[in-house]
N, C-alpha and C positions, 0 to 999 in steps of 0.2 A: 467340573465344579457342580455345586448344589443347584439342581434345576428348579425345584419348587418345594413346598412344605411337605408334600408326600415323600419326596426323595429324601429329605432331611430326616423324617421320622423313621424311614426304613434303615437309613444309615446308622441312626442311633440304636435301633434294634440290633443291627449287626455288631456294633461296638459293644453293646451290653453282653453279648455272648462271649466276648473276650475278657471281660472284667475279672472273672474268677480263675482265669488261666495264669500259668507262670508268666511273669513280666507284665501282665495286665495291660491297662491302657491309662492315659492321662485323664484324670477326672477333676471336676471342680469341687467346691466346698459342699455341694449337695450329693457328691458321688455320681454325678452325671458326666457323660463323656464331654470333654471340652470342645468348644466350637472349632478350634484349630484341627483337632483330631478328626472330627466329622468331615471337615472340608478335605482333609488328607484322604479319607476313605472315598470321597466322591471322585477322586482322581483314578481310583481303582474300579469303581462300580458306578456306571451311569444308572439312570432310573430303571431302564429295562432289565439290566443285569442284576441290579440290587433287588428287584422284585423276586428274582429267581433264587439268588444265593442266600437270601435271608433265611431260607429254610434249611440250609446246610448246617451240620454240626461242625465243631472246631477240631482240626487235626490234633491228636492222632485218632479221634473218633471219625467215622465216615458213614456214608449211606450208599447203598448199591445204586448204580445208575438206573436200573429198572424201577426200583421203588421211588427214586428221586423223580423220575419222569412222570410217574403216576401222581406224585404229590403236587407237582407244579402244573400238571395237565398239559404236558408238551411231549410230542413224539420223541422217543428215546434218541434216535439218530439226529433229529433236529436239535435236541438239547445238547448232545455231544458237540455238534457243530457250533452252536451258540457260545459254548464255553471254551472252545478250542483256543482262542486268542488269550483268554484269561488264564488258562492252564499253562500256556507257553510263557506267560509273564509271572507265573507262580502266584497269581491273585486268587486262583482256585487250585486246590491240591487234588490230584488224581493219581491214585496208586491202584493199578489194576482197574477194577470196575467200581472202586469206591471213590466217592467224591467228598470233599470237605472244604471248609474255610481254612486259610492258613492261620497258624497260631500267632499270638502277638509278636513273637520274635521275628517271624517272617513278614508280618505286616509292616514292621518297622524297617527291616533290612532288604526285603526282596527288590525294591526299586534300585538297590545299589549292589545287588549280587547278580541279577540277570542282565546280560548285556543289552538286550532289547529294551529294557527299562532305562538304564542309565545313559544310553545313547539315544533315547527317544525324545519326543517333543515335550513331554511333561517332566523331564528329569529335574530341571531347575525348580519347578513348583514342588515336586516331591522333596527335594533337598531343603528348600527354604521352610516349608511347613513342618517337616520332621525336626529340623533344628529348633524351630520356634517352640513346638510343644515339648520337646525334650528338655529345653532350658527354662523357658518362661512358665510352663505348666509343671515344672519339676518332675517330669516323667523319668528323669535319670534315676531317681531313687527307686522306683518300681523296676526299672530296666536292670539296675545293678544288684538289687537286694530283694530277697523274698520277704513276704510279710512276717516270716519267722525270724528275720534278721540274718539270714544266711546268704552270703554273696553267691551269685550265679557263676562267677568265674574265679579262678585262683592263679596266683603267680607261680611260674615255673623257674626253678633255679638253673642257671646255665651250667651244663654238665662239667666242662673242663675246670671249673673253679671250686668244686666240692672237695672238702678235706680228704686227702689221699687215704684210701683204705677204709673209708667210713661206709658202713652198710646203710643203704637207703631203700626206701620203698619204691618200686618201679613207677608207681603213679606220680611220684614227686620228682621225676627226672625226665627231662624232655627226650633224650635219645631213647630211653626205654619205652616211652609212649610210642615213638616212631617204630621201634623194633617190634612192638606188639601189634602192629597193623600191617596190612599188605596192599592197601589201596590208598592213593594219595592224589590230591588235586590242588592246584594253586589258583586263587582268584584275587582280584584287586581287593585291598582292604576297604570294606564298605564305609568305615568311619572316615578315612582320609579321602575316599572318593566323594562322599557326601559333602564334606567341607570344601573340597576343590570345586565341585559343581556350584556350590553356593558362593564361591569366590572369597572364602574366609580361611582357607587353609594356611596355617603359619609355617608348616614344615615342608613346603613344596621343594625347596632346594636342599633339603636335609635328609629326607627319608624316601625310599621308593614306595610304590603302591602295591606292586605285584608280589605280595609275600604273606597272604592269608592262607594258611594250610588247612585243607579239609581232609578228614580221615575216614576210612572204612566205608560203610554204606552211604554216608553223606557224600563222600568224594565220588563214588560210583554214580549216584543220582545226578550230581551236578555235571559230571562228564557226559552222561548219556542223554539227560534231558535238556541241559542248558549250554552244552559245548564248553564247559570248563576245561582247562588244560590239565591233562593227566601227567603226573611226574613220578619218577622212581624214588625209592627209599633214599638212595644216595643224594639225589637232587633235593629231597626234602630236608635232609640233614644239613646240606650246604646252605639252603635258604635260611634256616633258623640260626645257623652259626653266623652267617652274614648279618642277620638282624641284630643279634646280640652284640656283635662287634661295632655295628653302627650306633648302638645305644637304644634299641627298641626293647621294651619289656616283653618277655615271652609269657603267655597266659593260656589257660585251657579251661574246659568245663570243670566246675567245682563238684565233681561227683566221681565215685569209683566205677560207675557204669556209664556206658555210652559216651565215651570221650570222642567228640566229633571234630574238634578244631584245635589248632595251635595258632594263636593270634600273635602278631608282632605289633605291640602297642606303643603309640607315641603319647606324649603328655598333653598335647593340644587338641587332638581330634578324637581320641579313643573314647568310646562310650562308657568304659568302666574306669580307666585310669584317671580320667578327668574328675571322677568323683572324689579323688584324693588331691589332685593337683589344682583343680579349679573350683570344685563345688563343695558342699557341706555334707558329705556322706562318708564317714569314717569306715563304714562297712561296704564300700563300693566293690572291693575285691578282697578275696581271702589271701593272706600273706603266705609265703612259702615257709615251711618248717626248717628253714636255715637262716642264718644271720651272718652278715659280713663281719669278719674279725681281722683286726690289724695286727700284723707282726711288727712290734715296736723296733726290733733290731734291723728290720729291712726297710721300713718306711723312711723316706727322705723328705716327706712333706711337700711333694711336687705339685699337689693339687689336681692331678689328673682325675682322681676319684670324685673330687668336689664337683667338677664339671660334668661328670657322668651321671651323678645321682639326680633323679628327677623328683625326689620326695623330701629333700632338705634334711636327710638323715646324717650327713657327714659334715663335720667342721675340721679345719686344719689349722693347727698352731705349730708347735714343735713337731708333732706327728698328727696323722689323721685320727679322728675319733668318730665312733658310730653311735648314734642315738637308737637304742633297740626299739623304742616306741614308734619311731618313724621308718626304720628299715623294713622293707617288704620282702627282703631275701631274694631279689631278682638276680643278683650276682653281676650286674653290669659294671660295677666299680672294679671287680676283680678281673674281668676279662682283659682289660687293657692296662692294668697296673704295670708300669715299666720295670718295677723291682720285684714283682710277684709277692708283694707284701700283704695281700688280702686273700684270705680263703673263706669258704662258706662252711660254717660249723652248724651242727644240728642244734635246733632251738625249737622245741615243741610249743606251739601256740595255737594251732588250728587242727581241727579234725575234718577229714574229707568225708562228706556224706556218703553212706553206703559202703565204706571201706571195711567195717567190721560186721 
């Protein structure tokens, strides 16, 4: 926790380094870091460590350990030792001989990605404080959407439900994303884990936790540095298929480059889906370029799709009907339709940054 005024001032300095980075930090009406966020940072950096790491750049920038040691006037080997525990917790990023502060994404999620953190003595404090500034300080808007209004994540349409024979872009189809990678790891969903640690998780008996898929270099890093579970391509496909069947929305990075993750998102805990289901952010997540389409001859108005839709996009009278303004194109309604009366048809409405 915050030890004294000096500690607080240094933590504010660290927080301000993160403001202009993607996903930024929660700020007050004066664009100052909120008190809750500063208190949260104090769980990562006590006064001694804060005095040192305040000089670090924010990842992906870095500073060589030799230069860093001279800057803070500490013997290089002693400095490496001082930061070893923080590196292990991902509160300090170390790639080779380069050191950096974690970016805002990992400041928010590292306590619920690294096992040593979420099983550690400060886990409940991390969870409660992060939920507090996420909701009360409306950090969710910055977490979900860039200052340009572009969502950081996008919905993936479930593969088996796409209109037969329809040509699609690989980046819009979950199995193709998997096929284009060779390294995979699975970790607990940080969002459901955070909610569970705080004791407010609504989906405890409904959805599993171990289904957050990491891809490529991110997967390798988590396996090597933090002991994440490495899985095969076939296991990865099985996990996302199970997630879709259970009713979890599949999502990934909203970019044509550096796709690092496939999330299995619930409506009550997810940091992005809640922007649509619980909060006031219509640009919380980019919709898929597909839309649920009802075959009127096959639909028997059973209501299965009504129960599956998390976004209020379906109504059922004589047949099911889809509201295109609310449908995000996830395909969950089609996955378990008993009469196969729903297919996903192409519906252009979002551009993927960096695709062209």
